[in-house]
N, C-alpha and C positions, 0 to 999 in steps of 0.2 A: 624273656631270655633274648637277646642280642644275636647277631651274626658272628659264627666262628671264623677265626682267621690262621692261616697256616703261616703267615710270613709277619715277622715283624723288622723293621728297618730301623737302624739306630745310628743316630748322627750326634757327637758331641764334641767339646773341646778337653777332653779327658786327657789326650794323647795316649801312649801305651808304654810310657816308663813305669806307672804306677799301677796298683792293682784295681782301678777303678773300673774299667771296662770288663774286665773279667768277672768282677762281683756283681756288676749289672747284669751280665750273661747268666749268672748261677742263679739269681733272685728270679729272673725271669723264667728259666727252666726248672725251677723248683716248683712255681706255680702252673706253667703251662710246658711241661716237657716234651710235646710234640711239635711246638713251634719252631721254625727255622729263623735264625737270626742273621739279617744281611747289615754288616757293618758299613755303612756309608762312606763316613770318614770319621776320624776321631782327632784329626789334625787341624780343627777350626782353631786359629789364634786364640789364645785364653781370654776368656770374657768379651769376645768380640760377636755379639748379637748380630751385628749387620752381616758380618762374614757367614756366619752359620745361616742365616736366613736365606742369603742368595745361593749358598751352596744347596740348602734344601730346595728351593725353588727351581735350580738348574737341574735337580735329580727328580723332582715330582712326578713328571709326566712319564718317567722310564721306571719307576719304582713299582713291584707288584702290588696290587692291591691289598690291604691288611692294615696292619698297625704300625704307624711311624712314631718312633720315641726319640724325641729331639732335645737334647740338653745344654744350652750355653746360660749359665744361669749366675750371672755375678749378683743376683739379689737372692739367692737362697738364705732364708733364714729371716727374710725381712716379710713385710705384709704382701709383697707381691703375690698373686694369686697363681696357683697352677691351675691348667685347662686340659680338657680333652674336647677335641673338635671333630665332629664328624663330617665327611665331605662325600661327595658323589653317591648320594643316596643310600649311604651305608656301607659302600665300598670299601671305604679307607676311615680311619679316625687316627688322629695326630694327638700326641700326648706331649706336655711340656709347660714350661713357665710361660706366662702371658706377659711376655716383655718386647713382643715384635718378633720374636723368633720362628714362629709358625705363620705369620701372616702373609709373606711373600709365597710360600707352596700353597696355602689356602685360596689364595687370589688366583694361582696358577691353573688351578684345577676347577675353578668355576664359583668359589665360595663356599661358606660354610652352611650345612643344613641344620645342624643342632650343636650346641657348646653346653658344657658344665664346668663349674668350678669344683675342684676336687676337694670338697669341704668334709667328706664321711672317712674318718679316721679308721673305719672298720676296714678299708680296702687298702690301707698303708702297713708298713713294717713298724714296729715298736722300735725307737730308738732314743737314746737318752740326749744326742746331738739333733742340731737343727740345719746343718750346712751341707748334709749329701741327701737331698731331695732327689737326685737322680737314682739313688738306691732304694731310699725309704718311702718314697711316694709316686715319682712317676715310672719306674720299673715294675712294681707289683701292680699299680693301676692299668698299666699296658699290657702285661701280662693276664689279667682278669678279663680285660676286653677281649683278648685274643681267645679266650676259652668260650665266649659268647655271652659274658655278664653284659646287660645292657647297660649303655651310657648313662642313663638316668639314675642308675644305682649308685654312681659314682660320687654325686653331690648335687649341688644347687644349680638348677638351670639357668643360663645367663644368655641375653641377647647376643648372638653372634656379631651383631654391627657394633657391640660395645668392646669387642676384643681390642687389644693393644694393637696399634697400626704399625705397619712394617717401618722400618727406620732406613728406607731406602728412598732416593730422589729419581726424578724423571727429567730426560734432556729436553730443553727447550730451543726452540727455532727463533732466534732473534735477528735484528737487523744486519749485525755483523757475522752471522754464522750459527752454526747448530753448537749450543753449549752443553756439552757433555762431562761426565767425569769417569774414572776409572773405578769400576766395580771391582774386578778381579783381576789378579796376575797369576796365570797358571804357572806349573814347573818349567815351562819352556821359555817363560818370559814374555809371552803373548798377552797384550793388556787389554781386556774386555770393557768395552763402554756401556753405560746405560743407553744405548740407542740400538735401534732396529733398521733393516733396510727402508723401513717406510720413511723413517726420519731421513735418509740420505735421498730418497725419492723426492720428498718434500723440499729440501734443501736445494736440489738440482732442478727444480720445476722450471721449465723454459730454457733450461740451458743443454745446449746440444753435445757439451763434452761431460757426459755423466759418468766417466771413469777417470777424471783426473780432479784432486783436491789438492788444498793445501790445509795442513793441521798446525795450529797454534798451540803451543806449549810454554807458558811463560812469555818471555820475549822473543822466542824463536819461533820461524814459520817454516815448515818443512813440506816439501811437495810429496804428494802421495797417490799411488794409483788403486783403483779398485780392483782387487784379484779374487781369483777362486781358488787359490791354492797356496802354500806357504811358500813352494819353491817357484811361484811365478813372480815373485818379488825380484826385482834387480838387485844384484850384489850391492850392499850398502845403502839401498833405498828402503823406502818405508811403504807399507801396503795396508788397505783397509779391507778386510775380509769378513763376510757374514760367517761366523764360526758354528761349531756344531750345536750351540744353543740357540741359534738364529738371531745373535747380537753382533754388532759391529767390534771387531777387535783391530788394534794396531799390530802389526807384525811385521817381522822381517825374516829373510831367508835363513833358516838353520842357525839363529843367534837369536838372544835375548833383546826384544824390542823395549822392554822395561829397563833394563840396565843400560842400555845405549842411550834413551832418552832421558834416564833419570827419574823414571816414573813410579810412583806409588800409589796404593790404594786410595780413593777420595780424590785424587789430583784433579784439577780442573783441565780439560782439552775443549778447543774450540775448532771445528770443521767447516771449511769453506769451500766453495766451488772455484776451481782455478779460472783464472781470467781468459787465458788463451791456451792453444795446444800445448805450449811448452810449458804452461805454469809458470806465475811469478811468485819468486819467494825470496826471502832474505837468506843469502848464501849463509851455509853453516858447515861445520866440521864435525862428522858425527866421532864419536868416541871409539876407541880401540875395541873390536868386537871379540868376545870370548870364543874359545875353540868351539865347533858345533858340537851339540848334544844330541843330534838326531832329532828326526821327525815326530810330530805328534801323530 
C-alpha cells in the first residue's frame, strides 16, 4: 500500500469551453471522492508542451504535496508512453504523458525517486477511443494513487533518468552578452526570460554599474535599469526585474512590455552591461503604450 493523498493538482490545455475538465473531475471523484482538486490552470495553449512544462515548474514549489495530474498531450493515441513519477521521497507523484511536460517540475523539486510506465490497463477506464488519455488513463491512475495504491501497481518500472527531457533551454553567457529567450509572457505583458539573478551577476562581474544594462532585441538596443518593483521603471523606460519566480523579466510601468517591444515566447534577447553611467544605446522610439491594466 502506498501513501494516501488528499490533494490532486490539475493542469491541462483543455480550456473551459468544452466538458473535458469537468469530466476529468468526475472521473477522479468517482474513484477518490474525498480528494480535493486544485485547478492550477487549463489555459495552456493547445499542444504547447513547453508552456505547460514551464507553468508546472513555476507552480511546483507552491503546490500542496499530493498527486499532480498534468495533461498537454498532442501525442495521445500514439506510442508515446504515459508515466507516473514519484518525487520528494513519496510526498508527491506526477502523472501525465512522457513528452517533456513533467520534466521541468521534477527537476525543480530535486529529481525523481521512482517512475513507472502506465502499462497495466486494470487501472484505466474502458473506452472505444484512444484520444482522451486524460480521462481514460491519467485521471483514473491519479485517483487510484491518491487513495493509496502503490506506484508499482500501475505498470512497468522505468529508469527515471530515461524520462523524456524538458523541452526548454538555458541562458548562455557569451562574449557579446547574456543570450536568453522569452520563456513566458504573463497577462500583464511582463516577459520572463530563462535567466536568473546569478546570470546578471556573472554578466556584470567586475563592472561597478550593476544596475544599468542594455537589451538587444533584433536590431534594436534599449537601455534598461535593474529594478525591484514594476512602478520603479521610469515612464516609457524598460526594466529588468527579478520576478516572483526568481527569474529575470523585462517589464514596463503599468503597461505591456511584450506588446511595446513586439516580443513573443521563444524570442531571443541579449542582455549587456551598459558601458557608462548614462548607458550607450541606439536611439529608439517605443510604440504607443496601451491604457494601464493595473499592477500585478
